[in-house]
PDBQT receptor file of N, H, CA, C and O in Angstrom, charges set to zero:
ATOM      1  N   MET A   1     266.861  75.028 108.645  1.00  0.00    +0.000 N 
ATOM      2  CA  MET A   1     266.691  75.792 107.543  1.00  0.00    +0.000 C 
ATOM      3  C   MET A   1     265.088  75.976 107.198  1.00  0.00    +0.000 C 
ATOM      4  O   MET A   1     264.270  75.060 107.291  1.00  0.00    +0.000 OA
ATOM      5  N   LYS A   2     264.817  77.176 106.828  1.00  0.00    +0.000 N 
ATOM      6  H   LYS A   2     265.481  77.920 106.753  1.00  0.00    +0.000 HD
ATOM      7  CA  LYS A   2     263.370  77.547 106.546  1.00  0.00    +0.000 C 
ATOM      8  C   LYS A   2     263.209  77.539 104.960  1.00  0.00    +0.000 C 
ATOM      9  O   LYS A   2     264.103  77.862 104.177  1.00  0.00    +0.000 OA
ATOM     10  N   PHE A   3     262.037  77.154 104.642  1.00  0.00    +0.000 N 
ATOM     11  H   PHE A   3     261.311  76.892 105.278  1.00  0.00    +0.000 HD
ATOM     12  CA  PHE A   3     261.733  76.974 103.166  1.00  0.00    +0.000 C 
ATOM     13  C   PHE A   3     260.507  77.803 102.807  1.00  0.00    +0.000 C 
ATOM     14  O   PHE A   3     259.707  78.220 103.644  1.00  0.00    +0.000 OA
ATOM     15  N   LEU A   4     260.422  78.013 101.467  1.00  0.00    +0.000 N 
ATOM     16  H   LEU A   4     261.072  77.674 100.786  1.00  0.00    +0.000 HD
ATOM     17  CA  LEU A   4     259.115  78.764 100.826  1.00  0.00    +0.000 C 
ATOM     18  C   LEU A   4     258.140  77.628 100.509  1.00  0.00    +0.000 C 
ATOM     19  O   LEU A   4     258.468  76.449 100.374  1.00  0.00    +0.000 OA
ATOM     20  N   PHE A   5     256.883  78.129 100.405  1.00  0.00    +0.000 N 
ATOM     21  H   PHE A   5     256.616  79.087 100.514  1.00  0.00    +0.000 HD
ATOM     22  CA  PHE A   5     255.759  77.227 100.277  1.00  0.00    +0.000 C 
ATOM     23  C   PHE A   5     255.021  77.553  98.951  1.00  0.00    +0.000 C 
ATOM     24  O   PHE A   5     255.109  78.648  98.394  1.00  0.00    +0.000 OA
ATOM     25  N   CYS A   6     254.268  76.486  98.482  1.00  0.00    +0.000 N 
ATOM     26  H   CYS A   6     254.196  75.597  98.934  1.00  0.00    +0.000 HD
ATOM     27  CA  CYS A   6     253.347  76.715  97.341  1.00  0.00    +0.000 C 
ATOM     28  C   CYS A   6     252.320  77.719  97.694  1.00  0.00    +0.000 C 
ATOM     29  O   CYS A   6     251.776  77.709  98.798  1.00  0.00    +0.000 OA
ATOM     30  N   PRO A   7     252.038  78.607  96.754  1.00  0.00    +0.000 N 
ATOM     31  CA  PRO A   7     251.042  79.646  96.949  1.00  0.00    +0.000 C 
ATOM     32  C   PRO A   7     249.602  79.081  96.884  1.00  0.00    +0.000 C 
ATOM     33  O   PRO A   7     248.655  79.742  97.310  1.00  0.00    +0.000 OA
ATOM     34  N   GLN A   8     249.456  77.878  96.359  1.00  0.00    +0.000 N 
ATOM     35  H   GLN A   8     250.226  77.342  96.014  1.00  0.00    +0.000 HD
ATOM     36  CA  GLN A   8     248.149  77.264  96.105  1.00  0.00    +0.000 C 
ATOM     37  C   GLN A   8     247.687  76.265  97.324  1.00  0.00    +0.000 C 
ATOM     38  O   GLN A   8     246.586  76.302  97.874  1.00  0.00    +0.000 OA
ATOM     39  N   CYS A   9     248.699  75.417  97.612  1.00  0.00    +0.000 N 
ATOM     40  H   CYS A   9     249.593  75.387  97.165  1.00  0.00    +0.000 HD
ATOM     41  CA  CYS A   9     248.278  74.321  98.733  1.00  0.00    +0.000 C 
ATOM     42  C   CYS A   9     249.066  74.545  99.939  1.00  0.00    +0.000 C 
ATOM     43  O   CYS A   9     248.674  74.020 100.981  1.00  0.00    +0.000 OA
ATOM     44  N   GLY A  10     250.138  75.265  99.937  1.00  0.00    +0.000 N 
ATOM     45  H   GLY A  10     250.456  75.692  99.091  1.00  0.00    +0.000 HD
ATOM     46  CA  GLY A  10     250.937  75.450 101.205  1.00  0.00    +0.000 C 
ATOM     47  C   GLY A  10     252.037  74.421 101.567  1.00  0.00    +0.000 C 
ATOM     48  O   GLY A  10     252.551  74.430 102.685  1.00  0.00    +0.000 OA
ATOM     49  N   ILE A  11     252.366  73.594 100.672  1.00  0.00    +0.000 N 
ATOM     50  H   ILE A  11     251.948  73.587  99.763  1.00  0.00    +0.000 HD
ATOM     51  CA  ILE A  11     253.431  72.653 101.039  1.00  0.00    +0.000 C 
ATOM     52  C   ILE A  11     254.804  73.134 100.463  1.00  0.00    +0.000 C 
ATOM     53  O   ILE A  11     254.851  73.941  99.535  1.00  0.00    +0.000 OA
ATOM     54  N   ALA A  12     255.785  72.669 100.980  1.00  0.00    +0.000 N 
ATOM     55  H   ALA A  12     255.747  72.013 101.734  1.00  0.00    +0.000 HD
ATOM     56  CA  ALA A  12     257.268  73.068 100.670  1.00  0.00    +0.000 C 
ATOM     57  C   ALA A  12     257.972  72.100  99.760  1.00  0.00    +0.000 C 
ATOM     58  O   ALA A  12     259.190  72.219  99.626  1.00  0.00    +0.000 OA
ATOM     59  N   ASN A  13     257.244  71.040  99.045  1.00  0.00    +0.000 N 
ATOM     60  H   ASN A  13     256.254  70.943  99.153  1.00  0.00    +0.000 HD
ATOM     61  CA  ASN A  13     257.864  70.073  98.272  1.00  0.00    +0.000 C 
ATOM     62  C   ASN A  13     257.555  70.328  96.830  1.00  0.00    +0.000 C 
ATOM     63  O   ASN A  13     256.390  70.436  96.446  1.00  0.00    +0.000 OA
ATOM     64  N   PHE A  14     258.622  70.429  95.996  1.00  0.00    +0.000 N 
ATOM     65  H   PHE A  14     259.569  70.341  96.308  1.00  0.00    +0.000 HD
ATOM     66  CA  PHE A  14     258.569  70.740  94.524  1.00  0.00    +0.000 C 
ATOM     67  C   PHE A  14     259.272  69.772  93.813  1.00  0.00    +0.000 C 
ATOM     68  O   PHE A  14     259.972  68.964  94.424  1.00  0.00    +0.000 OA
ATOM     69  N   TYR A  15     259.169  69.747  92.492  1.00  0.00    +0.000 N 
ATOM     70  H   TYR A  15     258.601  70.404  91.995  1.00  0.00    +0.000 HD
ATOM     71  CA  TYR A  15     260.173  69.083  91.627  1.00  0.00    +0.000 C 
ATOM     72  C   TYR A  15     260.498  69.929  90.422  1.00  0.00    +0.000 C 
ATOM     73  O   TYR A  15     259.716  70.827  90.110  1.00  0.00    +0.000 OA
ATOM     74  N   VAL A  16     261.613  69.708  89.708  1.00  0.00    +0.000 N 
ATOM     75  H   VAL A  16     262.248  68.979  89.961  1.00  0.00    +0.000 HD
ATOM     76  CA  VAL A  16     262.046  70.364  88.510  1.00  0.00    +0.000 C 
ATOM     77  C   VAL A  16     262.251  69.174  87.553  1.00  0.00    +0.000 C 
ATOM     78  O   VAL A  16     262.423  68.015  87.931  1.00  0.00    +0.000 OA
ATOM     79  N   LYS A  17     262.216  69.570  86.320  1.00  0.00    +0.000 N 
ATOM     80  H   LYS A  17     262.077  70.511  86.013  1.00  0.00    +0.000 HD
ATOM     81  CA  LYS A  17     262.424  68.613  85.194  1.00  0.00    +0.000 C 
ATOM     82  C   LYS A  17     263.683  68.971  84.334  1.00  0.00    +0.000 C 
ATOM     83  O   LYS A  17     264.155  70.106  84.263  1.00  0.00    +0.000 OA
ATOM     84  N   ASN A  18     264.152  67.905  83.714  1.00  0.00    +0.000 N 
ATOM     85  H   ASN A  18     263.769  66.983  83.772  1.00  0.00    +0.000 HD
ATOM     86  CA  ASN A  18     265.163  68.146  82.589  1.00  0.00    +0.000 C 
ATOM     87  C   ASN A  18     264.486  67.881  81.201  1.00  0.00    +0.000 C 
ATOM     88  O   ASN A  18     263.296  67.594  81.074  1.00  0.00    +0.000 OA
ATOM     89  N   GLU A  19     265.358  68.009  80.209  1.00  0.00    +0.000 N 
ATOM     90  H   GLU A  19     266.325  68.243  80.312  1.00  0.00    +0.000 HD
ATOM     91  CA  GLU A  19     264.905  67.823  78.870  1.00  0.00    +0.000 C 
ATOM     92  C   GLU A  19     264.368  66.425  78.650  1.00  0.00    +0.000 C 
ATOM     93  O   GLU A  19     263.474  66.260  77.819  1.00  0.00    +0.000 OA
ATOM     94  N   LYS A  20     264.802  65.521  79.265  1.00  0.00    +0.000 N 
ATOM     95  H   LYS A  20     265.528  65.654  79.940  1.00  0.00    +0.000 HD
ATOM     96  CA  LYS A  20     264.341  64.051  79.080  1.00  0.00    +0.000 C 
ATOM     97  C   LYS A  20     263.040  63.825  79.819  1.00  0.00    +0.000 C 
ATOM     98  O   LYS A  20     262.421  62.769  79.681  1.00  0.00    +0.000 OA
ATOM     99  N   GLY A  21     262.625  64.786  80.588  1.00  0.00    +0.000 N 
ATOM    100  H   GLY A  21     263.127  65.644  80.700  1.00  0.00    +0.000 HD
ATOM    101  CA  GLY A  21     261.399  64.622  81.324  1.00  0.00    +0.000 C 
ATOM    102  C   GLY A  21     261.638  64.086  82.690  1.00  0.00    +0.000 C 
ATOM    103  O   GLY A  21     260.657  63.891  83.408  1.00  0.00    +0.000 OA
ATOM    104  N   GLU A  22     262.809  63.832  83.120  1.00  0.00    +0.000 N 
ATOM    105  H   GLU A  22     263.606  63.990  82.537  1.00  0.00    +0.000 HD
ATOM    106  CA  GLU A  22     263.055  63.185  84.509  1.00  0.00    +0.000 C 
ATOM    107  C   GLU A  22     262.798  64.309  85.515  1.00  0.00    +0.000 C 
ATOM    108  O   GLU A  22     262.918  65.508  85.265  1.00  0.00    +0.000 OA
ATOM    109  N   ARG A  23     262.439  63.786  86.656  1.00  0.00    +0.000 N 
ATOM    110  H   ARG A  23     262.341  62.812  86.859  1.00  0.00    +0.000 HD
ATOM    111  CA  ARG A  23     262.047  64.692  87.737  1.00  0.00    +0.000 C 
ATOM    112  C   ARG A  23     263.149  64.703  88.812  1.00  0.00    +0.000 C 
ATOM    113  O   ARG A  23     263.860  63.711  88.975  1.00  0.00    +0.000 OA
ATOM    114  N   LEU A  24     263.291  65.796  89.529  1.00  0.00    +0.000 N 
ATOM    115  H   LEU A  24     262.714  66.602  89.396  1.00  0.00    +0.000 HD
ATOM    116  CA  LEU A  24     264.109  65.810  90.743  1.00  0.00    +0.000 C 
ATOM    117  C   LEU A  24     263.403  66.604  91.802  1.00  0.00    +0.000 C 
ATOM    118  O   LEU A  24     263.032  67.758  91.589  1.00  0.00    +0.000 OA
ATOM    119  N   ASN A  25     263.201  65.927  93.056  1.00  0.00    +0.000 N 
ATOM    120  H   ASN A  25     263.503  64.990  93.230  1.00  0.00    +0.000 HD
ATOM    121  CA  ASN A  25     262.504  66.597  94.057  1.00  0.00    +0.000 C 
ATOM    122  C   ASN A  25     263.460  67.653  94.689  1.00  0.00    +0.000 C 
ATOM    123  O   ASN A  25     264.628  67.357  94.942  1.00  0.00    +0.000 OA
ATOM    124  N   VAL A  26     262.934  68.918  94.945  1.00  0.00    +0.000 N 
ATOM    125  H   VAL A  26     261.985  69.158  94.739  1.00  0.00    +0.000 HD
ATOM    126  CA  VAL A  26     263.696  69.949  95.454  1.00  0.00    +0.000 C 
ATOM    127  C   VAL A  26     262.861  70.663  96.574  1.00  0.00    +0.000 C 
ATOM    128  O   VAL A  26     261.677  70.362  96.728  1.00  0.00    +0.000 OA
ATOM    129  N   LYS A  27     263.444  71.562  97.316  1.00  0.00    +0.000 N 
ATOM    130  H   LYS A  27     264.405  71.807  97.190  1.00  0.00    +0.000 HD
ATOM    131  CA  LYS A  27     262.917  72.456  98.196  1.00  0.00    +0.000 C 
ATOM    132  C   LYS A  27     263.552  73.853  97.932  1.00  0.00    +0.000 C 
ATOM    133  O   LYS A  27     264.668  73.879  97.413  1.00  0.00    +0.000 OA
ATOM    134  N   VAL A  28     262.966  74.938  98.228  1.00  0.00    +0.000 N 
ATOM    135  H   VAL A  28     262.059  74.918  98.650  1.00  0.00    +0.000 HD
ATOM    136  CA  VAL A  28     263.435  76.346  98.035  1.00  0.00    +0.000 C 
ATOM    137  C   VAL A  28     263.646  77.013  99.358  1.00  0.00    +0.000 C 
ATOM    138  O   VAL A  28     262.710  77.047 100.157  1.00  0.00    +0.000 OA
ATOM    139  N   THR A  29     264.771  77.530  99.641  1.00  0.00    +0.000 N 
ATOM    140  H   THR A  29     265.531  77.502  98.992  1.00  0.00    +0.000 HD
ATOM    141  CA  THR A  29     265.168  78.229 100.935  1.00  0.00    +0.000 C 
ATOM    142  C   THR A  29     264.517  79.660 100.849  1.00  0.00    +0.000 C 
ATOM    143  O   THR A  29     264.175  80.162  99.778  1.00  0.00    +0.000 OA
ATOM    144  N   ARG A  30     264.384  80.232 102.004  1.00  0.00    +0.000 N 
ATOM    145  H   ARG A  30     264.661  79.824 102.873  1.00  0.00    +0.000 HD
ATOM    146  CA  ARG A  30     263.846  81.642 102.057  1.00  0.00    +0.000 C 
ATOM    147  C   ARG A  30     264.760  82.578 101.329  1.00  0.00    +0.000 C 
ATOM    148  O   ARG A  30     264.331  83.699 101.056  1.00  0.00    +0.000 OA
ATOM    149  N   GLU A  31     265.917  82.251 101.003  1.00  0.00    +0.000 N 
ATOM    150  H   GLU A  31     266.265  81.340 101.224  1.00  0.00    +0.000 HD
ATOM    151  CA  GLU A  31     266.862  82.969 100.185  1.00  0.00    +0.000 C 
ATOM    152  C   GLU A  31     266.746  82.710  98.749  1.00  0.00    +0.000 C 
ATOM    153  O   GLU A  31     267.570  83.237  98.001  1.00  0.00    +0.000 OA
ATOM    154  N   PHE A  32     265.720  81.879  98.221  1.00  0.00    +0.000 N 
ATOM    155  H   PHE A  32     265.051  81.451  98.829  1.00  0.00    +0.000 HD
ATOM    156  CA  PHE A  32     265.465  81.544  96.906  1.00  0.00    +0.000 C 
ATOM    157  C   PHE A  32     266.420  80.646  96.342  1.00  0.00    +0.000 C 
ATOM    158  O   PHE A  32     266.575  80.595  95.122  1.00  0.00    +0.000 OA
ATOM    159  N   VAL A  33     267.117  79.885  97.186  1.00  0.00    +0.000 N 
ATOM    160  H   VAL A  33     266.991  79.926  98.177  1.00  0.00    +0.000 HD
ATOM    161  CA  VAL A  33     268.119  78.841  96.704  1.00  0.00    +0.000 C 
ATOM    162  C   VAL A  33     267.422  77.538  96.526  1.00  0.00    +0.000 C 
ATOM    163  O   VAL A  33     266.866  77.063  97.516  1.00  0.00    +0.000 OA
ATOM    164  N   ILE A  34     267.378  76.903  95.404  1.00  0.00    +0.000 N 
ATOM    165  H   ILE A  34     267.829  77.289  94.599  1.00  0.00    +0.000 HD
ATOM    166  CA  ILE A  34     266.828  75.690  95.152  1.00  0.00    +0.000 C 
ATOM    167  C   ILE A  34     267.888  74.555  95.494  1.00  0.00    +0.000 C 
ATOM    168  O   ILE A  34     269.023  74.501  95.019  1.00  0.00    +0.000 OA
ATOM    169  N   ILE A  35     267.348  73.685  96.370  1.00  0.00    +0.000 N 
ATOM    170  H   ILE A  35     266.427  73.728  96.756  1.00  0.00    +0.000 HD
ATOM    171  CA  ILE A  35     268.314  72.612  96.815  1.00  0.00    +0.000 C 
ATOM    172  C   ILE A  35     267.568  71.234  96.591  1.00  0.00    +0.000 C 
ATOM    173  O   ILE A  35     266.365  71.121  96.827  1.00  0.00    +0.000 OA
ATOM    174  N   PRO A  36     268.365  70.172  96.112  1.00  0.00    +0.000 N 
ATOM    175  CA  PRO A  36     267.667  68.896  95.988  1.00  0.00    +0.000 C 
ATOM    176  C   PRO A  36     267.392  68.273  97.358  1.00  0.00    +0.000 C 
ATOM    177  O   PRO A  36     268.118  68.462  98.334  1.00  0.00    +0.000 OA
ATOM    178  N   VAL A  37     266.295  67.523  97.357  1.00  0.00    +0.000 N 
ATOM    179  H   VAL A  37     265.705  67.370  96.564  1.00  0.00    +0.000 HD
ATOM    180  CA  VAL A  37     265.903  66.855  98.672  1.00  0.00    +0.000 C 
ATOM    181  C   VAL A  37     267.070  65.754  98.976  1.00  0.00    +0.000 C 
ATOM    182  O   VAL A  37     267.544  65.594 100.100  1.00  0.00    +0.000 OA
ATOM    183  N   ASP A  38     267.434  65.079  97.917  1.00  0.00    +0.000 N 
ATOM    184  H   ASP A  38     267.048  65.209  97.004  1.00  0.00    +0.000 HD
ATOM    185  CA  ASP A  38     268.450  64.042  97.973  1.00  0.00    +0.000 C 
ATOM    186  C   ASP A  38     269.847  64.700  97.711  1.00  0.00    +0.000 C 
ATOM    187  O   ASP A  38     270.213  64.971  96.568  1.00  0.00    +0.000 OA
ATOM    188  N   LYS A  39     270.591  64.939  98.790  1.00  0.00    +0.000 N 
ATOM    189  H   LYS A  39     270.294  64.718  99.719  1.00  0.00    +0.000 HD
ATOM    190  CA  LYS A  39     271.727  65.807  98.705  1.00  0.00    +0.000 C 
ATOM    191  C   LYS A  39     272.758  65.115  97.801  1.00  0.00    +0.000 C 
ATOM    192  O   LYS A  39     273.774  65.745  97.509  1.00  0.00    +0.000 OA
ATOM    193  N   SER A  40     272.588  63.938  97.358  1.00  0.00    +0.000 N 
ATOM    194  H   SER A  40     271.763  63.426  97.595  1.00  0.00    +0.000 HD
ATOM    195  CA  SER A  40     273.595  63.175  96.549  1.00  0.00    +0.000 C 
ATOM    196  C   SER A  40     273.362  63.543  95.008  1.00  0.00    +0.000 C 
ATOM    197  O   SER A  40     274.206  63.333  94.136  1.00  0.00    +0.000 OA
ATOM    198  N   LYS A  41     272.117  64.115  94.791  1.00  0.00    +0.000 N 
ATOM    199  H   LYS A  41     271.432  64.285  95.500  1.00  0.00    +0.000 HD
ATOM    200  CA  LYS A  41     271.872  64.485  93.385  1.00  0.00    +0.000 C 
ATOM    201  C   LYS A  41     272.233  65.909  93.040  1.00  0.00    +0.000 C 
ATOM    202  O   LYS A  41     272.283  66.792  93.896  1.00  0.00    +0.000 OA
ATOM    203  N   SER A  42     272.478  66.104  91.784  1.00  0.00    +0.000 N 
ATOM    204  H   SER A  42     272.437  65.387  91.088  1.00  0.00    +0.000 HD
ATOM    205  CA  SER A  42     272.831  67.335  91.209  1.00  0.00    +0.000 C 
ATOM    206  C   SER A  42     271.719  68.125  90.463  1.00  0.00    +0.000 C 
ATOM    207  O   SER A  42     270.865  67.511  89.824  1.00  0.00    +0.000 OA
ATOM    208  N   LEU A  43     271.720  69.399  90.534  1.00  0.00    +0.000 N 
ATOM    209  H   LEU A  43     272.414  69.898  91.053  1.00  0.00    +0.000 HD
ATOM    210  CA  LEU A  43     270.723  70.132  89.827  1.00  0.00    +0.000 C 
ATOM    211  C   LEU A  43     271.179  70.427  88.314  1.00  0.00    +0.000 C 
ATOM    212  O   LEU A  43     270.413  70.985  87.528  1.00  0.00    +0.000 OA
ATOM    213  N   GLU A  44     272.370  70.051  87.982  1.00  0.00    +0.000 N 
ATOM    214  H   GLU A  44     272.992  69.598  88.620  1.00  0.00    +0.000 HD
ATOM    215  CA  GLU A  44     272.841  70.191  86.660  1.00  0.00    +0.000 C 
ATOM    216  C   GLU A  44     271.988  69.606  85.585  1.00  0.00    +0.000 C 
ATOM    217  O   GLU A  44     271.635  68.432  85.693  1.00  0.00    +0.000 OA
ATOM    218  N   GLU A  45     271.636  70.306  84.582  1.00  0.00    +0.000 N 
ATOM    219  H   GLU A  45     271.924  71.259  84.494  1.00  0.00    +0.000 HD
ATOM    220  CA  GLU A  45     270.820  69.889  83.415  1.00  0.00    +0.000 C 
ATOM    221  C   GLU A  45     269.332  69.963  83.702  1.00  0.00    +0.000 C 
ATOM    222  O   GLU A  45     268.487  69.622  82.874  1.00  0.00    +0.000 OA
ATOM    223  N   PHE A  46     269.040  70.440  84.952  1.00  0.00    +0.000 N 
ATOM    224  H   PHE A  46     269.727  70.717  85.625  1.00  0.00    +0.000 HD
ATOM    225  CA  PHE A  46     267.572  70.611  85.228  1.00  0.00    +0.000 C 
ATOM    226  C   PHE A  46     267.058  72.040  85.079  1.00  0.00    +0.000 C 
ATOM    227  O   PHE A  46     267.784  72.972  85.425  1.00  0.00    +0.000 OA
ATOM    228  N   ASN A  47     265.911  72.246  84.610  1.00  0.00    +0.000 N 
ATOM    229  H   ASN A  47     265.321  71.490  84.329  1.00  0.00    +0.000 HD
ATOM    230  CA  ASN A  47     265.379  73.581  84.344  1.00  0.00    +0.000 C 
ATOM    231  C   ASN A  47     264.893  74.135  85.703  1.00  0.00    +0.000 C 
ATOM    232  O   ASN A  47     263.871  73.710  86.242  1.00  0.00    +0.000 OA
ATOM    233  N   LEU A  48     265.658  75.085  86.221  1.00  0.00    +0.000 N 
ATOM    234  H   LEU A  48     266.488  75.430  85.783  1.00  0.00    +0.000 HD
ATOM    235  CA  LEU A  48     265.330  75.651  87.547  1.00  0.00    +0.000 C 
ATOM    236  C   LEU A  48     264.425  76.942  87.492  1.00  0.00    +0.000 C 
ATOM    237  O   LEU A  48     264.164  77.574  88.516  1.00  0.00    +0.000 OA
ATOM    238  N   GLU A  49     263.974  77.290  86.284  1.00  0.00    +0.000 N 
ATOM    239  H   GLU A  49     264.186  76.776  85.453  1.00  0.00    +0.000 HD
ATOM    240  CA  GLU A  49     263.024  78.408  86.056  1.00  0.00    +0.000 C 
ATOM    241  C   GLU A  49     261.644  77.987  86.254  1.00  0.00    +0.000 C 
ATOM    242  O   GLU A  49     260.814  78.882  86.418  1.00  0.00    +0.000 OA
ATOM    243  N   LYS A  50     261.259  76.769  86.267  1.00  0.00    +0.000 N 
ATOM    244  H   LYS A  50     261.933  76.042  86.134  1.00  0.00    +0.000 HD
ATOM    245  CA  LYS A  50     259.858  76.276  86.395  1.00  0.00    +0.000 C 
ATOM    246  C   LYS A  50     259.800  75.148  87.423  1.00  0.00    +0.000 C 
ATOM    247  O   LYS A  50     260.280  74.035  87.207  1.00  0.00    +0.000 OA
ATOM    248  N   LEU A  51     259.190  75.497  88.544  1.00  0.00    +0.000 N 
ATOM    249  H   LEU A  51     258.800  76.401  88.720  1.00  0.00    +0.000 HD
ATOM    250  CA  LEU A  51     258.904  74.554  89.584  1.00  0.00    +0.000 C 
ATOM    251  C   LEU A  51     257.536  73.956  89.522  1.00  0.00    +0.000 C 
ATOM    252  O   LEU A  51     256.589  74.624  89.107  1.00  0.00    +0.000 OA
ATOM    253  N   PHE A  52     257.400  72.706  89.925  1.00  0.00    +0.000 N 
ATOM    254  H   PHE A  52     258.170  72.164  90.262  1.00  0.00    +0.000 HD
ATOM    255  CA  PHE A  52     256.167  71.958  89.894  1.00  0.00    +0.000 C 
ATOM    256  C   PHE A  52     255.799  71.520  91.382  1.00  0.00    +0.000 C 
ATOM    257  O   PHE A  52     256.663  70.924  92.025  1.00  0.00    +0.000 OA
ATOM    258  N   CYS A  53     254.661  71.762  91.916  1.00  0.00    +0.000 N 
ATOM    259  H   CYS A  53     253.958  72.246  91.394  1.00  0.00    +0.000 HD
ATOM    260  CA  CYS A  53     254.357  71.386  93.265  1.00  0.00    +0.000 C 
ATOM    261  C   CYS A  53     253.997  69.889  93.287  1.00  0.00    +0.000 C 
ATOM    262  O   CYS A  53     253.357  69.349  92.384  1.00  0.00    +0.000 OA
ATOM    263  N   LEU A  54     254.427  69.296  94.318  1.00  0.00    +0.000 N 
ATOM    264  H   LEU A  54     254.947  69.734  95.051  1.00  0.00    +0.000 HD
ATOM    265  CA  LEU A  54     254.244  67.784  94.548  1.00  0.00    +0.000 C 
ATOM    266  C   LEU A  54     252.833  67.557  95.147  1.00  0.00    +0.000 C 
ATOM    267  O   LEU A  54     252.305  66.448  95.074  1.00  0.00    +0.000 OA
ATOM    268  N   GLY A  55     252.189  68.676  95.774  1.00  0.00    +0.000 N 
ATOM    269  H   GLY A  55     252.618  69.577  95.833  1.00  0.00    +0.000 HD
ATOM    270  CA  GLY A  55     250.825  68.504  96.354  1.00  0.00    +0.000 C 
ATOM    271  C   GLY A  55     249.587  68.942  95.627  1.00  0.00    +0.000 C 
ATOM    272  O   GLY A  55     248.461  68.651  96.031  1.00  0.00    +0.000 OA
ATOM    273  N   CYS A  56     249.831  69.685  94.489  1.00  0.00    +0.000 N 
ATOM    274  H   CYS A  56     250.746  69.921  94.161  1.00  0.00    +0.000 HD
ATOM    275  CA  CYS A  56     248.732  70.201  93.729  1.00  0.00    +0.000 C 
ATOM    276  C   CYS A  56     249.080  70.436  92.404  1.00  0.00    +0.000 C 
ATOM    277  O   CYS A  56     250.164  69.992  92.023  1.00  0.00    +0.000 OA
ATOM    278  N   SER A  57     248.302  71.110  91.548  1.00  0.00    +0.000 N 
ATOM    279  H   SER A  57     247.422  71.470  91.857  1.00  0.00    +0.000 HD
ATOM    280  CA  SER A  57     248.642  71.410  90.155  1.00  0.00    +0.000 C 
ATOM    281  C   SER A  57     249.463  72.610  89.872  1.00  0.00    +0.000 C 
ATOM    282  O   SER A  57     249.803  72.878  88.720  1.00  0.00    +0.000 OA
ATOM    283  N   TRP A  58     249.803  73.368  90.931  1.00  0.00    +0.000 N 
ATOM    284  H   TRP A  58     249.526  73.150  91.867  1.00  0.00    +0.000 HD
ATOM    285  CA  TRP A  58     250.531  74.585  90.695  1.00  0.00    +0.000 C 
ATOM    286  C   TRP A  58     251.926  74.339  90.062  1.00  0.00    +0.000 C 
ATOM    287  O   TRP A  58     252.617  73.353  90.315  1.00  0.00    +0.000 OA
ATOM    288  N   HIS A  59     252.252  75.298  89.246  1.00  0.00    +0.000 N 
ATOM    289  H   HIS A  59     251.690  76.100  89.041  1.00  0.00    +0.000 HD
ATOM    290  CA  HIS A  59     253.654  75.282  88.618  1.00  0.00    +0.000 C 
ATOM    291  C   HIS A  59     253.956  76.854  88.270  1.00  0.00    +0.000 C 
ATOM    292  O   HIS A  59     253.097  77.622  87.838  1.00  0.00    +0.000 OA
ATOM    293  N   GLY A  60     255.263  77.189  88.517  1.00  0.00    +0.000 N 
ATOM    294  H   GLY A  60     255.962  76.565  88.868  1.00  0.00    +0.000 HD
ATOM    295  CA  GLY A  60     255.605  78.508  88.339  1.00  0.00    +0.000 C 
ATOM    296  C   GLY A  60     257.117  78.767  88.692  1.00  0.00    +0.000 C 
ATOM    297  O   GLY A  60     257.936  77.847  88.716  1.00  0.00    +0.000 OA
ATOM    298  N   SER A  61     257.429  80.052  88.958  1.00  0.00    +0.000 N 
ATOM    299  H   SER A  61     256.765  80.799  88.938  1.00  0.00    +0.000 HD
ATOM    300  CA  SER A  61     258.739  80.402  89.261  1.00  0.00    +0.000 C 
ATOM    301  C   SER A  61     258.921  80.384  90.804  1.00  0.00    +0.000 C 
ATOM    302  O   SER A  61     257.946  80.379  91.555  1.00  0.00    +0.000 OA
ATOM    303  N   LYS A  62     260.123  80.376  91.221  1.00  0.00    +0.000 N 
ATOM    304  H   LYS A  62     260.915  80.381  90.611  1.00  0.00    +0.000 HD
ATOM    305  CA  LYS A  62     260.449  80.376  92.613  1.00  0.00    +0.000 C 
ATOM    306  C   LYS A  62     260.039  81.687  93.254  1.00  0.00    +0.000 C 
ATOM    307  O   LYS A  62     259.816  81.723  94.464  1.00  0.00    +0.000 OA
ATOM    308  N   ASN A  63     259.928  82.776  92.483  1.00  0.00    +0.000 N 
ATOM    309  H   ASN A  63     260.108  82.747  91.500  1.00  0.00    +0.000 HD
ATOM    310  CA  ASN A  63     259.628  84.133  92.865  1.00  0.00    +0.000 C 
ATOM    311  C   ASN A  63     258.068  84.247  93.320  1.00  0.00    +0.000 C 
ATOM    312  O   ASN A  63     257.644  85.207  93.964  1.00  0.00    +0.000 OA
ATOM    313  N   GLN A  64     257.338  83.241  92.938  1.00  0.00    +0.000 N 
ATOM    314  H   GLN A  64     257.683  82.462  92.415  1.00  0.00    +0.000 HD
ATOM    315  CA  GLN A  64     255.814  83.205  93.284  1.00  0.00    +0.000 C 
ATOM    316  C   GLN A  64     255.642  82.465  94.535  1.00  0.00    +0.000 C 
ATOM    317  O   GLN A  64     254.500  82.410  94.991  1.00  0.00    +0.000 OA
ATOM    318  N   LEU A  65     256.594  81.890  95.159  1.00  0.00    +0.000 N 
ATOM    319  H   LEU A  65     257.522  81.935  94.788  1.00  0.00    +0.000 HD
ATOM    320  CA  LEU A  65     256.372  81.067  96.445  1.00  0.00    +0.000 C 
ATOM    321  C   LEU A  65     256.151  81.982  97.519  1.00  0.00    +0.000 C 
ATOM    322  O   LEU A  65     256.527  83.151  97.428  1.00  0.00    +0.000 OA
ATOM    323  N   LYS A  66     255.500  81.483  98.649  1.00  0.00    +0.000 N 
ATOM    324  H   LYS A  66     255.195  80.533  98.722  1.00  0.00    +0.000 HD
ATOM    325  CA  LYS A  66     255.106  82.251  99.854  1.00  0.00    +0.000 C 
ATOM    326  C   LYS A  66     256.017  81.910 101.004  1.00  0.00    +0.000 C 
ATOM    327  O   LYS A  66     256.662  80.862 100.975  1.00  0.00    +0.000 OA
ATOM    328  N   ARG A  67     256.092  82.691 101.946  1.00  0.00    +0.000 N 
ATOM    329  H   ARG A  67     255.568  83.542 101.970  1.00  0.00    +0.000 HD
ATOM    330  CA  ARG A  67     256.880  82.527 103.123  1.00  0.00    +0.000 C 
ATOM    331  C   ARG A  67     255.959  81.828 104.284  1.00  0.00    +0.000 C 
ATOM    332  O   ARG A  67     256.510  81.004 105.015  1.00  0.00    +0.000 OA
ATOM    333  N   TYR A  68     254.744  82.095 104.451  1.00  0.00    +0.000 N 
ATOM    334  H   TYR A  68     254.297  82.764 103.857  1.00  0.00    +0.000 HD
ATOM    335  CA  TYR A  68     253.832  81.669 105.451  1.00  0.00    +0.000 C 
ATOM    336  C   TYR A  68     254.511  81.772 106.706  1.00  0.00    +0.000 C 
ATOM    337  O   TYR A  68     253.934  81.459 107.748  1.00  0.00    +0.000 OA
TER     338      TYR A  68
């Protein structure tokens, strides 16, 4: 499976947050599908509109990610 990358630092690892501030590590496929790294976890109740990069300070929408 191929993933999208951070436009600032170039890694493919991100996290999303829920209202409690909990984080869930995710990746984004080239089809813009957000999937949890830990397949036993659910995306339910997490805000999928804002991604945070695990490698730098970038945050934004999945539409800003790069294909490299």
